[in-house]
C-alpha positions in Angstrom: 50.3 48.4 52.6 50.3 46.8 56.0 49.6 48.2 59.4 53.3 47.8 60.0 54.2 50.2 57.2 51.4 52.6 58.2 52.7 52.8 61.8 56.3 53.4 60.6 55.1 56.1 58.2 53.0 57.8 60.9 55.9 57.6 63.4 58.3 59.1 60.9 55.8 61.9 60.1 55.4 62.7 63.8 59.2 62.9 64.1 59.5 65.0 60.9 61.7 62.5 59.0 61.2 60.3 56.0 61.3 56.5 56.1 64.5 56.7 54.1 66.2 58.9 56.7 65.0 56.4 59.4 66.8 53.6 57.5 69.9 55.6 57.1 70.0 56.5 60.8 69.4 52.9 61.9 71.7 51.3 59.3 68.9 49.2 57.8 68.2 48.7 54.1 65.8 51.1 52.4 64.4 48.1 50.5 62.8 46.9 53.7 60.6 49.9 53.9 59.9 49.8 50.1 58.9 46.2 50.3 56.5 46.9 53.2 55.0 49.8 51.3 54.5 47.7 48.2 53.1 44.7 50.0 56.0 42.5 49.0 56.9 42.0 52.7 54.5 41.8 55.6 56.9 41.5 58.6 60.4 42.3 59.8 63.2 40.4 61.4 63.0 40.7 65.2 66.2 42.7 65.4 65.0 45.2 62.8 61.6 45.6 64.5 63.3 46.1 67.8 65.6 48.8 66.3 62.7 50.7 64.8 60.5 50.4 67.9 63.4 51.5 70.2 64.1 54.5 67.9 60.6 55.7 68.3 60.1 54.7 71.9 57.3 52.3 71.2 56.9 48.6 71.8 57.5 46.1 69.1 53.9 44.9 69.8 52.6 48.4 68.9 54.8 48.6 65.8 53.5 45.2 64.6 49.8 46.1 65.3 49.3 43.9 68.3 48.9 46.8 70.8 47.6 50.3 70.9 49.7 53.1 72.3 
């Protein structure tokens, strides 16, 4: 797992939703999260990262592990 998946997972838990629900609400593929969790993918397209960061009210830099909150 990557820091990206870990941060998404923690943010989902804090909001009381599952990563699957996040994907449904944002209209993104569940496979993206599954691939991050399994280590098959280590990053996201810029638009997807922006959607997720905006949803949680964090910066893309935080989501990607470049910044602390």
